[in-house]
C-alpha positions in Angstrom: 113.0 103.0 118.7 112.2 100.5 121.6 111.3 97.8 119.0 114.6 98.5 117.3 116.7 98.1 120.3 114.7 94.7 121.0 115.4 93.5 117.5 119.2 94.6 117.9 119.5 92.7 121.2 118.1 89.6 119.6 120.0 89.7 116.3 123.4 90.8 117.2 123.4 89.4 120.8 121.9 86.0 120.0 120.9 84.8 116.5 123.6 86.4 114.5 126.2 87.3 117.2 128.7 89.9 116.4 132.4 88.6 116.4 134.8 88.7 119.3 131.8 89.0 121.7 131.5 92.5 120.7 128.0 92.9 121.7 128.5 91.8 125.4 129.5 95.4 126.8 126.2 96.8 125.4 123.8 94.1 127.0 123.6 96.2 130.3 123.0 99.4 128.4 119.8 97.9 126.6 117.3 99.0 129.2 118.4 102.5 129.4 119.1 103.0 125.5 115.6 101.5 124.9 114.0 104.1 127.1 116.2 107.0 125.9 114.7 110.1 124.2 118.1 111.5 123.2 119.2 111.3 119.6 122.8 111.5 120.8 122.4 108.4 122.9 121.0 106.7 119.8 123.9 107.7 117.6 126.5 106.6 120.2 124.7 103.3 120.7 124.4 102.4 117.1 128.1 103.6 116.2 129.3 101.5 119.1 127.2 98.4 118.2 128.3 98.5 114.5 131.9 99.7 115.2 131.5 102.5 112.9 134.9 104.2 113.9 136.9 101.0 113.1 134.9 99.8 110.1 134.7 103.2 108.2 138.0 105.0 108.1 136.9 108.2 106.4 134.0 108.8 104.1 131.7 105.8 103.7 130.3 104.8 100.3 128.4 102.1 98.6 124.9 102.8 99.8 121.9 104.7 98.2 118.3 103.9 97.5 119.5 101.0 95.2 121.5 99.3 98.0 118.5 99.6 100.3 116.4 97.9 97.6 118.9 95.3 96.9 119.0 94.4 100.6 115.3 94.3 101.1 114.5 92.3 98.0 117.4 89.9 98.5 116.4 89.1 102.1 112.5 88.7 101.4 112.9 86.5 98.2 115.9 84.6 99.2 115.9 84.4 103.1 114.6 81.1 104.3 114.1 81.9 108.0 111.2 84.2 108.7 112.6 85.1 112.2 115.9 86.3 110.6 114.1 88.3 108.0 111.9 90.0 110.6 114.7 90.8 112.9 117.0 92.3 110.2 114.2 94.3 108.8 113.1 95.6 112.2 116.6 96.4 113.2 117.4 98.6 110.2 114.2 99.6 108.2 112.5 102.1 110.7 115.9 104.0 111.0 116.8 104.0 107.5 113.3 105.2 106.5 113.2 107.7 109.2 113.3 111.3 108.0 114.0 112.5 111.7 117.1 110.2 112.0 118.5 111.4 108.5 118.0 115.1 109.5 119.4 114.7 113.0 122.3 112.3 112.2 123.0 113.3 108.7 123.7 111.4 105.4 127.1 110.1 106.4 125.6 108.3 109.4 122.7 106.9 107.3 125.3 105.6 104.6 127.2 103.7 107.4 124.0 102.2 108.7 122.9 101.3 105.2 126.1 99.7 104.5 125.8 97.6 107.7 122.3 96.7 106.7 123.7 95.5 103.3 126.5 93.6 105.1 124.2 91.9 107.3 121.9 90.7 104.8 125.0 89.4 102.8 126.2 87.6 105.7 123.1 86.0 106.5 122.5 84.9 103.0 126.0 83.7 102.1 127.6 82.7 105.3 124.7 81.5 107.4 122.2 80.1 105.0 124.5 79.2 102.1 123.5 80.4 98.7 124.4 78.4 95.6 127.3 80.1 94.1 127.2 81.5 90.5 129.7 80.2 87.9 132.6 82.5 87.3 131.3 85.4 85.1 128.0 83.6 85.0 124.3 84.6 86.0 123.2 83.9 89.6 120.4 81.4 89.9 117.9 83.7 91.6 115.0 81.1 91.1 117.1 78.1 92.5 117.8 80.1 95.5 114.3 81.4 96.2 112.7 80.8 99.5 109.3 79.0 99.6 107.7 81.5 101.8 103.9 82.3 101.0 103.6 85.4 98.7 101.4 87.0 101.3 104.3 86.8 103.8 106.8 88.0 101.4 104.6 91.0 100.7 104.2 91.8 104.3 107.8 92.2 104.9 108.0 94.2 101.7 105.2 96.6 102.8 107.0 97.1 106.2 110.0 98.2 104.2 108.2 100.4 101.9 108.7 98.5 98.7 106.4 96.9 96.1 106.6 93.3 95.3 108.8 92.4 92.2 106.4 92.2 89.0 107.8 88.6 88.7 109.6 87.2 91.7 111.8 84.9 89.7 113.1 87.7 87.4 114.5 90.5 89.7 115.9 93.7 88.1 119.4 93.2 86.7 120.8 95.6 89.4 119.6 93.3 92.0 120.8 90.1 90.5 124.2 91.3 89.3 125.1 92.2 92.8 125.4 88.4 93.4 127.9 87.9 90.4 131.2 89.1 89.2 129.7 90.2 85.8 130.4 93.8 84.6 126.7 94.2 83.3 127.3 92.9 79.8 123.6 93.5 78.9 122.7 96.5 76.6 119.1 96.6 78.0 116.8 95.1 80.6 115.0 93.3 77.9 118.6 91.7 76.9 119.2 90.7 80.5 115.8 89.2 80.9 116.0 87.0 77.8 119.3 85.7 79.0 118.1 85.0 82.4 115.1 83.3 80.8 117.5 81.2 78.6 119.6 80.4 81.7 116.5 79.0 83.5 115.5 76.9 80.5 119.0 75.3 80.4 118.6 74.4 84.1 115.3 72.7 83.3 113.0 75.0 85.3 109.5 75.5 84.0 109.4 79.1 85.1 109.2 81.5 82.2 109.3 85.2 81.9 105.8 85.7 80.6 104.2 83.1 82.9 103.6 82.6 86.8 106.2 81.9 89.2 106.4 78.1 88.1 108.2 75.6 90.3 
């Protein structure tokens, strides 16, 4: 928990500041919150920082194991700033993977925190970093948007998040890639999707191939 608080302070207070100077009232609380052993204090702090009462009116939806994996894989393979990847993971991963936090605070709280994780990843990748937009009803250029981090570095981040590396880093599962598009999953199988993504890369002149190494 102390490491999570340190990451939250750096992420939300400095490098990806919350809107309307929302984090400022929490800064004086950080030393006390960092040292707390009360799960109630943890809940109140996180709910306040992430503005759960205003952002989630009624039940929260849209987060599950797939949402967690999307956020982790997208951040680790597309994020170009290692500090940001590290801070976002350290802010959310220990809490979202904690059985104690789930049992103590419940599923609805975990969904709200998970949705916030996904939102922060999306904000960093789209708004701060600036991904190349897909064409309307077209595939997202995952390869063209890939970072150039060493595989060992990416794998260390994934290991921290408890996920295995993608079998081919340029060909993510379709449920990962389609999150970046407005396509309504027109593929009748994963093989169909991979063939179309492979053809998409060929048209763009990439030498990366589905049955080869990462390419260029």
